[in-house]
matplotlib code that plots the C-alpha trace (Angstrom):
import matplotlib.pyplot as plt

x = [2.7, 0.4, 2.6, -0.1, -0.3, 3.4, 3.7, 1.0, 2.7, 6.2, 4.8, 3.2, 6.4, 8.6, 6.6, 5.4, 7.3, 6.3, 4.6, 2.5, 0.5, -3.0, -2.2, 0.9, 1.1, 3.7, 3.6, 1.9, 0.1, -2.7, -0.5, 1.9, -1.0, -2.3, 1.2, 1.7, -1.8, -0.6, 1.7, 4.7, 8.2, 10.7, 12.3, 9.1, 9.1, 7.0, 6.2, 4.7, 2.8, 2.6, 4.8, 6.1, 7.8, 5.7, 7.2, 6.1, 9.4, 11.2, 8.9, 9.3, 13.1, 12.9, 10.7, 13.2, 11.7, 14.6, 13.1, 11.3, 10.5, 8.9, 7.2, 6.0, 5.2, 7.1, 10.9, 10.9, 8.9, 11.3, 14.3, 12.8, 12.4, 15.9, 17.3, 15.3, 16.6, 20.2, 22.5, 19.5, 18.1, 20.5, 18.6, 15.5, 14.7, 13.3, 11.1, 9.9, 7.0, 3.3, 1.3, -1.0, 2.0, 3.9, 5.3, 6.4, 10.1, 9.5, 6.8, 6.1, 4.5, 2.7, 1.4, 0.6, -1.3, -2.5, -4.4, -3.3, -6.1, -8.8, -7.1, -7.8, -11.0, -10.9, -12.0, -9.1, -6.5, -8.1, -8.0, -4.3, -3.6, -5.3, -3.5, -0.2, -1.2, -2.2, 1.1, 3.0, 1.4, 1.7, -1.2, -1.4, 0.1, -1.5, -3.1, -3.6, -5.5, -6.7, -9.0, -11.4, -14.6, -18.1, -18.3, -14.8, -13.7, -14.6, -11.2, -7.6, -4.7, -7.0, -7.9, -11.2, -11.2, -13.4, -14.7, -15.1, -16.9, -15.3, -17.8, -17.1, -13.4, -13.8, -15.6, -12.7, -10.2, -12.1, -12.2, -8.5, -8.7, -10.5, -11.3, -9.7, -10.1, -11.8, -12.6, -13.1, -10.8, -10.4, -7.3, -6.6, -4.7, -1.9, -4.5, -6.8, -9.3, -11.0, -10.9, -12.8, -10.9, -11.8, -9.1, -9.0, -6.7, -7.1, -5.4, -4.4, -6.1]
y = [-16.6, -18.0, -20.0, -20.1, -16.3, -15.8, -18.3, -16.5, -13.1, -14.5, -16.1, -12.8, -10.8, -13.6, -14.0, -10.4, -7.2, -4.4, -2.4, -5.4, -5.8, -4.2, -1.9, -0.3, 3.5, 5.3, 8.1, 7.8, 11.2, 10.4, 8.6, 11.6, 14.0, 12.0, 11.9, 15.6, 16.3, 14.9, 17.9, 15.7, 16.9, 15.4, 13.5, 11.8, 8.0, 6.5, 2.9, 1.7, -1.4, -3.8, -1.4, -4.3, -3.0, 0.2, 3.6, 5.3, 4.7, 6.4, 9.4, 9.7, 9.8, 12.3, 14.5, 14.6, 12.1, 10.5, 7.9, 5.4, 1.7, -0.6, -3.8, -6.6, -10.3, -10.9, -10.9, -10.8, -7.6, -6.0, -7.1, -5.6, -2.3, -2.4, -3.1, -0.2, 2.2, 1.1, 2.8, 4.8, 1.5, 1.8, 4.8, 2.6, 0.0, -3.2, -5.6, -8.9, -9.9, -10.8, -7.9, -10.2, -11.5, -8.2, -6.8, -3.2, -2.8, 0.9, 3.6, 5.6, 8.9, 7.6, 4.2, 4.0, 1.1, 1.1, -2.1, -4.5, -4.4, -5.3, -8.7, -9.6, -11.5, -13.1, -11.0, -12.3, -11.1, -7.7, -7.5, -8.5, -5.8, -3.1, -4.3, -3.8, -0.4, 0.7, -0.5, 1.2, 4.7, 7.0, 9.4, 11.8, 9.4, 8.9, 5.8, 6.1, 3.3, 2.7, -0.2, -1.1, 0.9, -0.7, -0.5, -1.7, -5.2, -8.2, -9.8, -8.8, -10.9, -14.0, -13.4, -12.3, -8.9, -7.0, -3.7, -0.6, 2.7, 5.4, 4.5, 0.7, 1.3, 3.7, 0.8, -1.5, 1.1, 1.2, 3.5, 4.0, 6.2, 9.4, 9.7, 12.9, 12.7, 10.4, 10.5, 8.2, 7.8, 5.9, 3.8, 2.9, -0.4, -1.0, -2.9, 0.2, -1.4, 0.9, 0.3, 2.4, 3.1, 4.4, 6.5, 7.3, 9.1, 8.4, 10.0, 7.8, 8.9]
z = [6.8, 4.2, 1.9, -0.8, -0.7, -0.9, -3.7, -5.7, -5.5, -6.1, -9.3, -10.4, -10.0, -11.4, -14.6, -15.3, -15.6, -13.3, -16.0, -17.1, -13.8, -13.7, -10.8, -12.5, -12.5, -14.5, -11.9, -8.5, -8.6, -6.1, -3.5, -3.6, -3.1, -0.1, 1.5, 0.9, 2.4, 5.7, 6.1, 7.3, 6.7, 4.2, 7.1, 8.1, 8.4, 5.6, 5.1, 1.7, 2.6, -0.3, -2.3, -4.4, -7.6, -7.7, -8.6, -5.4, -3.7, -6.7, -6.5, -2.8, -3.0, -5.9, -3.8, -1.0, 1.5, 3.3, 5.6, 3.4, 4.0, 1.5, 2.7, 0.4, 0.6, -2.6, -2.6, -6.4, -6.3, -3.9, -6.0, -9.1, -7.3, -6.0, -9.5, -11.0, -8.3, -8.5, -6.0, -4.7, -3.3, -0.4, 0.8, 1.4, 4.0, 2.4, 4.3, 2.9, 5.1, 5.2, 6.4, 8.4, 10.4, 10.5, 13.7, 13.0, 14.0, 14.7, 14.4, 11.2, 10.5, 7.4, 6.5, 2.8, 1.2, -2.4, -3.2, -0.4, 2.1, -0.4, -0.9, 2.7, 2.4, 5.8, 8.8, 10.9, 8.4, 8.3, 12.1, 12.1, 9.5, 11.6, 14.7, 12.8, 11.6, 15.1, 16.5, 13.7, 13.9, 16.9, 17.8, 14.9, 12.4, 9.1, 7.6, 3.8, 2.1, -1.5, -2.3, -5.1, -4.8, -4.5, -8.3, -8.8, -9.9, -7.8, -8.5, -9.2, -10.3, -10.2, -6.5, -4.9, -3.3, -0.9, -2.3, 0.0, 0.3, 2.5, 5.2, 5.2, 5.2, 8.1, 10.0, 9.2, 10.5, 13.8, 16.7, 16.7, 13.6, 12.4, 8.8, 7.6, 3.8, 1.3, -2.4, -5.4, -8.4, -11.6, -12.5, -16.1, -16.4, -18.9, -21.0, -20.9, -18.4, -15.9, -12.1, -9.6, -6.3, -2.9, -1.3, 2.4, 4.8, 8.5, 11.5, 14.4, 17.7]

ax = plt.figure().add_subplot(projection="3d")
ax.plot(x, y, z, "-o")
ax.set_aspect("equal")
plt.show()
């Protein structure tokens, strides 16, 4: 695990409230749409990679999904999400781990990542990420990814990012995945900034 990377995100979530970070969404409309578009049932196994303190886990539970895992590098982020959910947090599996070192403990029907992959500026880290995704998803499983688009910011939270088009993200996913759906979207930050995103849904071959 990169200690510097972990320290950075622990500091972010220890010093800023969840609704103060640039990627905050009051309601995760697009992630829910993409997950629904997979056609999986409410008992499908879903992992939210880099879920942090986001509201997606709340929305998934509210929509009846019963097998939800949240993975994040920051323990502080996970604790914030648990505190917000209260007793409902016991319905979720929580994993504090670095995605570039992650060995999936099981397989999942859906792997969701909003704004994690674009922080991986080193090719070796991106390769390890995709190795974990391939191991985590059986044939027919869904890989959902959202990154900054080509006209999106070049940095986020003080860190450099890699921006993607659907085609360049497809190349990163590699031969093990088929691109099923892609589109662009605009995220408005809490400070009213505009961020262009690329959204892709892949199916594991």
